ZAKOLLO-770202 format. One record per residue (C-alpha): residue number from 0; residue in three letters; x, y, z. Coordinates in steps of 0.25 Angstrom, whole numbers, plus 5000, padded with zeros to 4 digits. Example, Ala and Ser with C-alpha at 12.3 -4.5 7.8 and 13.67 -1.06 7.14 Angstrom:
// residues 2
i / aa / px / py / pz
0 / Ala / 5049 / 4982 / 5031
1 / Ser / 5055 / 4996 / 5029
// end
This chain:
// residues 278
i / aa / px / py / pz
0 / Met / 5000 / 5000 / 5000
1 / Asp / 5011 / 5010 / 5004
2 / Asp / 5018 / 5006 / 4991
3 / Lys / 5006 / 5009 / 4983
4 / Ile / 5005 / 5023 / 4990
5 / Thr / 5019 / 5026 / 4987
6 / Arg / 5018 / 5022 / 4972
7 / Asn / 5006 / 5031 / 4971
8 / Lys / 5014 / 5043 / 4977
9 / Lys / 5025 / 5040 / 4968
10 / Ser / 5016 / 5040 / 4956
11 / Lys / 5009 / 5053 / 4960
12 / Lys / 5023 / 5060 / 4962
13 / Ser / 5027 / 5054 / 4948
14 / His / 5014 / 5059 / 4942
15 / Ser / 5016 / 5073 / 4948
16 / Arg / 5031 / 5074 / 4944
17 / Leu / 5026 / 5070 / 4929
18 / His / 5015 / 5080 / 4930
19 / Phe / 5025 / 5091 / 4934
20 / Glu / 5035 / 5087 / 4924
21 / Ser / 5024 / 5088 / 4913
22 / Asn / 5020 / 5102 / 4917
23 / Lys / 5034 / 5106 / 4918
24 / Asp / 5036 / 5101 / 4904
25 / Met / 5024 / 5108 / 4899
26 / Leu / 5028 / 5121 / 4905
27 / Lys / 5042 / 5120 / 4898
28 / Cys / 5034 / 5117 / 4885
29 / Lys / 5025 / 5129 / 4886
30 / Arg / 5037 / 5138 / 4889
31 / Ser / 5044 / 5133 / 4877
32 / Gln / 5032 / 5136 / 4869
33 / Val / 5031 / 5150 / 4874
34 / Thr / 5046 / 5152 / 4871
35 / Ile / 5044 / 5147 / 4857
36 / Phe / 5032 / 5156 / 4855
37 / Val / 5040 / 5168 / 4860
38 / Ile / 5052 / 5165 / 4851
39 / Ile / 5042 / 5163 / 4839
40 / Ala / 5036 / 5177 / 4842
41 / Leu / 5049 / 5184 / 4843
42 / Ile / 5053 / 5178 / 4829
43 / Ile / 5040 / 5183 / 4823
44 / Val / 5042 / 5197 / 4829
45 / Val / 5057 / 5197 / 4823
46 / Ile / 5052 / 5192 / 4809
47 / Ile / 5041 / 5203 / 4809
48 / Ala / 5051 / 5214 / 4813
49 / Leu / 5061 / 5209 / 4802
50 / Leu / 5050 / 5209 / 4791
51 / Phe / 5046 / 5223 / 4795
52 / Val / 5060 / 5228 / 4794
53 / Leu / 5062 / 5221 / 4781
54 / Ile / 5049 / 5224 / 4774
55 / Arg / 5048 / 5239 / 4779
56 / Lys / 5050 / 5248 / 4767
57 / Pro / 5063 / 5256 / 4767
58 / Ala / 5062 / 5271 / 4769
59 / Val / 5059 / 5278 / 4756
60 / Ile / 5070 / 5288 / 4751
61 / Ile / 5064 / 5298 / 4742
62 / Ser / 5073 / 5302 / 4731
63 / Pro / 5074 / 5318 / 4729
64 / Thr / 5076 / 5317 / 4714
65 / Ala / 5065 / 5306 / 4712
66 / Asp / 5054 / 5313 / 4720
67 / Pro / 5058 / 5327 / 4725
68 / Gln / 5044 / 5330 / 4731
69 / Ala / 5044 / 5317 / 4739
70 / Tyr / 5058 / 5320 / 4743
71 / Met / 5055 / 5334 / 4748
72 / Ala / 5042 / 5330 / 4755
73 / Asp / 5049 / 5319 / 4763
74 / Cys / 5060 / 5330 / 4767
75 / Val / 5050 / 5340 / 4771
76 / Glu / 5041 / 5330 / 4778
77 / Asp / 5053 / 5326 / 4787
78 / Ser / 5055 / 5341 / 4790
79 / Leu / 5041 / 5343 / 4794
80 / Ala / 5041 / 5331 / 4803
81 / Lys / 5054 / 5336 / 4809
82 / Ser / 5049 / 5350 / 4812
83 / Glu / 5036 / 5344 / 4818
84 / Thr / 5044 / 5335 / 4828
85 / Ser / 5053 / 5347 / 4831
86 / Ile / 5041 / 5356 / 4834
87 / Leu / 5033 / 5347 / 4842
88 / Asn / 5045 / 5342 / 4850
89 / Gly / 5049 / 5356 / 4853
90 / Asn / 5034 / 5360 / 4857
91 / Phe / 5033 / 5370 / 4845
92 / Tyr / 5047 / 5376 / 4848
93 / Pro / 5059 / 5366 / 4846
94 / Asn / 5069 / 5377 / 4849
95 / Ile / 5062 / 5384 / 4860
96 / Thr / 5071 / 5391 / 4870
97 / Asp / 5062 / 5399 / 4879
98 / Asn / 5047 / 5401 / 4883
99 / Phe / 5045 / 5386 / 4886
100 / Ile / 5043 / 5377 / 4898
101 / Leu / 5049 / 5363 / 4901
102 / Tyr / 5039 / 5352 / 4900
103 / Tyr / 5044 / 5338 / 4902
104 / Gly / 5058 / 5343 / 4898
105 / Lys / 5053 / 5349 / 4885
106 / Lys / 5052 / 5364 / 4881
107 / Val / 5037 / 5368 / 4880
108 / Pro / 5035 / 5382 / 4874
109 / Tyr / 5026 / 5392 / 4880
110 / Leu / 5016 / 5395 / 4869
111 / Cys / 5009 / 5405 / 4878
112 / Ile / 5014 / 5411 / 4891
113 / Thr / 5012 / 5423 / 4901
114 / Ser / 5022 / 5428 / 4912
115 / Gln / 5011 / 5435 / 4919
116 / Phe / 5000 / 5430 / 4929
117 / Tyr / 4986 / 5429 / 4924
118 / Leu / 4988 / 5433 / 4910
119 / Pro / 4986 / 5424 / 4898
120 / Cys / 4998 / 5419 / 4890
121 / Val / 5004 / 5425 / 4878
122 / Asn / 5004 / 5416 / 4865
123 / Gln / 5019 / 5414 / 4862
124 / Glu / 5017 / 5408 / 4848
125 / Pro / 5004 / 5414 / 4842
126 / Met / 5009 / 5409 / 4828
127 / Met / 5011 / 5394 / 4833
128 / Ile / 5007 / 5388 / 4819
129 / Lys / 5017 / 5397 / 4812
130 / Ala / 5028 / 5394 / 4822
131 / Val / 5026 / 5379 / 4819
132 / Lys / 5026 / 5381 / 4804
133 / Asp / 5038 / 5390 / 4804
134 / Gln / 5046 / 5379 / 4812
135 / Ile / 5042 / 5368 / 4802
136 / Leu / 5045 / 5378 / 4790
137 / Ala / 5059 / 5381 / 4794
138 / Gln / 5063 / 5366 / 4796
139 / Ala / 5056 / 5362 / 4783
140 / Lys / 5063 / 5373 / 4775
141 / Lys / 5077 / 5368 / 4780
142 / Asp / 5073 / 5353 / 4777
143 / Ala / 5067 / 5356 / 4763
144 / Asp / 5079 / 5365 / 4759
145 / Arg / 5088 / 5353 / 4762
146 / Cys / 5080 / 5343 / 4755
147 / Phe / 5079 / 5351 / 4743
148 / Ala / 5094 / 5353 / 4743
149 / Asp / 5096 / 5338 / 4744
150 / Met / 5086 / 5335 / 4733
151 / Met / 5092 / 5345 / 4723
152 / Ala / 5106 / 5339 / 4727
153 / Ser / 5100 / 5325 / 4723
154 / Phe / 5095 / 5330 / 4710
155 / Arg / 5108 / 5336 / 4706
156 / Lys / 5115 / 5323 / 4710
157 / Asn / 5106 / 5316 / 4701
158 / Gly / 5110 / 5325 / 4689
159 / Tyr / 5099 / 5335 / 4689
160 / Ala / 5100 / 5350 / 4687
161 / Val / 5092 / 5357 / 4698
162 / Gly / 5085 / 5370 / 4699
163 / Glu / 5077 / 5375 / 4712
164 / Glu / 5070 / 5387 / 4717
165 / Asn / 5068 / 5392 / 4732
166 / Met / 5059 / 5383 / 4741
167 / Asn / 5046 / 5388 / 4747
168 / Leu / 5042 / 5379 / 4759
169 / Ser / 5029 / 5381 / 4767
170 / Ile / 5024 / 5373 / 4779
171 / Gly / 5009 / 5371 / 4783
172 / Leu / 5003 / 5365 / 4795
173 / Ala / 4990 / 5357 / 4794
174 / Ser / 4982 / 5350 / 4805
175 / Asn / 4989 / 5337 / 4803
176 / Ser / 5001 / 5340 / 4795
177 / Val / 5013 / 5349 / 4792
178 / Tyr / 5015 / 5351 / 4777
179 / Ser / 5025 / 5359 / 4768
180 / Asp / 5024 / 5364 / 4754
181 / Ile / 5037 / 5367 / 4746
182 / Thr / 5039 / 5375 / 4733
183 / Lys / 5053 / 5374 / 4727
184 / Lys / 5055 / 5373 / 4712
185 / Ile / 5065 / 5363 / 4708
186 / Thr / 5069 / 5359 / 4694
187 / Val / 5078 / 5347 / 4691
188 / Thr / 5084 / 5343 / 4677
189 / Lys / 5091 / 5331 / 4672
190 / Asp / 5094 / 5328 / 4657
191 / Glu / 5081 / 5333 / 4651
192 / Glu / 5072 / 5330 / 4663
193 / Thr / 5067 / 5342 / 4672
194 / Arg / 5059 / 5340 / 4685
195 / Asn / 5052 / 5351 / 4692
196 / Phe / 5048 / 5352 / 4707
197 / Glu / 5041 / 5363 / 4715
198 / Lys / 5031 / 5358 / 4725
199 / Phe / 5035 / 5350 / 4737
200 / Ser / 5026 / 5346 / 4749
201 / Ala / 5027 / 5339 / 4762
202 / Ser / 5018 / 5336 / 4774
203 / Ile / 5018 / 5328 / 4787
204 / Ile / 5007 / 5324 / 4797
205 / Ser / 5008 / 5333 / 4809
206 / Pro / 5000 / 5338 / 4821
207 / Ile / 5009 / 5350 / 4823
208 / Tyr / 4998 / 5360 / 4818
209 / Arg / 4987 / 5355 / 4827
210 / Leu / 4997 / 5355 / 4839
211 / Ala / 5001 / 5369 / 4836
212 / Glu / 4987 / 5374 / 4834
213 / Thr / 4982 / 5368 / 4847
214 / Ala / 4994 / 5374 / 4854
215 / Arg / 4990 / 5388 / 4848
216 / Asn / 4975 / 5386 / 4852
217 / Ile / 4979 / 5383 / 4866
218 / Val / 4988 / 5395 / 4867
219 / Asn / 4977 / 5404 / 4862
220 / Tyr / 4968 / 5399 / 4873
221 / Glu / 4978 / 5400 / 4884
222 / Ser / 4982 / 5414 / 4880
223 / Ala / 4968 / 5419 / 4879
224 / Leu / 4961 / 5411 / 4890
225 / Cys / 4972 / 5406 / 4899
226 / Glu / 4967 / 5392 / 4897
227 / Phe / 4964 / 5381 / 4887
228 / Asn / 4954 / 5370 / 4887
229 / Glu / 4962 / 5358 / 4881
230 / Met / 4950 / 5348 / 4884
231 / Lys / 4940 / 5356 / 4876
232 / Trp / 4950 / 5358 / 4865
233 / Met / 4953 / 5344 / 4864
234 / Met / 4938 / 5341 / 4862
235 / Asn / 4938 / 5349 / 4850
236 / Tyr / 4952 / 5346 / 4845
237 / Pro / 4955 / 5332 / 4849
238 / Asp / 4967 / 5329 / 4840
239 / Ile / 4977 / 5336 / 4850
240 / Leu / 4978 / 5332 / 4864
241 / Ile / 4981 / 5343 / 4874
242 / Arg / 4987 / 5342 / 4887
243 / Arg / 4990 / 5353 / 4897
244 / Phe / 5000 / 5353 / 4909
245 / Ser / 5001 / 5364 / 4919
246 / Thr / 5015 / 5367 / 4925
247 / Ser / 5017 / 5374 / 4939
248 / Asp / 5019 / 5387 / 4933
249 / Gln / 5006 / 5387 / 4926
250 / Thr / 5011 / 5383 / 4912
251 / Lys / 5002 / 5375 / 4904
252 / Val / 5010 / 5365 / 4895
253 / Tyr / 5001 / 5359 / 4884
254 / Thr / 5004 / 5346 / 4877
255 / Leu / 4997 / 5345 / 4863
256 / Thr / 4997 / 5331 / 4857
257 / Asp / 4992 / 5327 / 4843
258 / Lys / 4983 / 5314 / 4846
259 / Val / 4987 / 5308 / 4832
260 / Ser / 5002 / 5309 / 4831
261 / Gly / 5005 / 5311 / 4846
262 / Lys / 5013 / 5323 / 4843
263 / Ser / 5013 / 5334 / 4854
264 / Val / 5018 / 5347 / 4858
265 / Asn / 5019 / 5355 / 4871
266 / Phe / 5017 / 5370 / 4874
267 / Ala / 5016 / 5379 / 4886
268 / Val / 5006 / 5390 / 4891
269 / Lys / 5007 / 5399 / 4903
270 / Thr / 4995 / 5408 / 4904
271 / Cys / 4987 / 5415 / 4915
272 / Ala / 4996 / 5410 / 4926
273 / Leu / 4993 / 5413 / 4940
274 / Pro / 5002 / 5418 / 4951
275 / Ala / 5007 / 5407 / 4961
276 / Gly / 4996 / 5404 / 4972
277 / Val / 4984 / 5410 / 4964
// end
């Protein structure tokens, strides 16, 4: 009887050991499968990345002699984009040296300010749109002159006789774009072939006009009424997000953000300030 009980105990122990070993083997198997799946997934990701790099079209290099209009459009569009970035990053004034407040380490210009208590601020930039256009125009003229010179050099290098007149370049700001129209008469001749070019144009998608126009409207309200209701304004013009932060010296720092592009600009207003303790 005791031998039978002992045999049963040994059998149960053996069965338990086999069951444990079986579970252990199953866990190892599952871990191996997971590892294999992870490796396969990584291989697929690497293959997709390689295909993207190999299939992606190379950057198109526009020949100035084959398509002068496209070449100049590409040149001036780069200039417009560069100016937009510089103006927005510099809060309308990339080279500002005075009349600003530091806000998170960046210079934010006062577009409207007063040094006297109770009095409304004085608009520091009544011609805001023109100021923005003039900055873009100055940069575009420099870049267009350089690109025209490079284009003429390319024509001459390819055996063309070149004739050119003075350039007239204008900048326009629209609700969602910045554009440039260029007039410059160019004549190139090779053998018996003569080609004439005169009109060139370029444009980029940009919210800079709406940002500048919104800033101007805010300043007009602050200078006349000493306040601006941003919530009411955004109900009527929801494309620009307006945020206001008040500093300890009663300066209001406005942040305007275009909701589509995410591009933003800051400016400051100090108006109808009250004496300390009032």
